[in-house]
N, C-alpha and C positions, 0 to 999 in steps of 0.2 A: 504494500499500499504504498502512495506517494506520502509525507512526510512534508508539505506544507503550508501552506495558512491558509488556501481555497479549501481544503479537505478537515473533516471532522469527521469522527466515529458519530451512527445516528442509531446503529442496533446492534444490539449483541444479543446471540441465542441463549446466554447465560441468565441476562436477565432483562430482556425486551428492548424499547423504545428507548433511549438514552435523550435526554431535556437537558440543554444548557441551562446552568442557573440564570435568574434574570436579574440583571445588575438593577441595584434600586435605586432608582432614579432623583438626585436630590433636587430639590427648585430652587432657584435663587431667592435668597432674603429680601425680601421689599425695602422701603424705605419706611415704613410707619404707618403710611398711606394706605387705606383701604379704598380703593376705586369704583363707583359702581358706572356702569357704561349700556347702554341700549342698543342690541345688535338685532340685526333683520337679516345680512348676507344669510345666502344657503340655509334657508329657511323656509322658502317659499313665501313671503311675505310677515308672516309670524315673528313677534319680536319679544325677544324675551331680555332680560336687565343680568347682563354679568359682574361679575365681584370677584374682584383679584385685588392680590398684596395681602392677604390674612396669612398672616402667621401662625398658623394651627397645625400640629400631625393631623393624619389622616384621618384619625378617629372624632377629635374634637373639630375638624370642617364638617365630618358627617353628620355630626349632633346639631352644630352650629344652622347648617344648611336644611336639616328637619326642622328646626325650633323657627327659621325664615319662613319655609315653604306652608307649614301649618298658621302662623299669624297672617300671612300672607292671602290664605287662600286658594294656594294652587300650586301646580308643581314644579320637578327641576330636577338637577342633578347636577354630581357634583364630579368634572372631569377636569383632572390633571392640576388638581390644586386649583379649579376656578370655580366657583361656584354659579350655577345657571337658576333661574328664576323665571318660569313662563311669565308673559307679559310685560309690562311698562309700568312696574314698580319702585322706582327709585323714589321717590320722594319717601313713600313709605320705610321701603329698603334704609336707607338714609336716617329715619327717625329711628329705625330700629338697633341699629348696629352706632348708633350715637349715645343709644341708651345701655349699650353695653361698653363703653369708654374706649368705642376705636374713633380715630381721628378718621373722618368719613369726605371722599370729595367725588362732586358728579365728573365723570369724565366724558369725552365725547360730544357731540354735539345733538 
């Protein structure tokens, strides 16, 4: 078997399929400002509010997202450290996050 950078072991008769260990992706540290922006691109005209810059671990970020979704009465998701809330709820989200002692800015147009 060749031993170069482009070849690797993918299956072994002894242990079966061999998966590469996934590297944990470190999110860059923010500047302490939570930014809320509205986005519609790639969503067929449906608007979402994106919350970026929250310096929390994944579990705390999921918990915060669940609480925000419940208070806004809408759906959403957490993707790559960014909280997505369905609909244009920027003003309500700003109030909720400021009540949790985050420094918040409305970003974008």
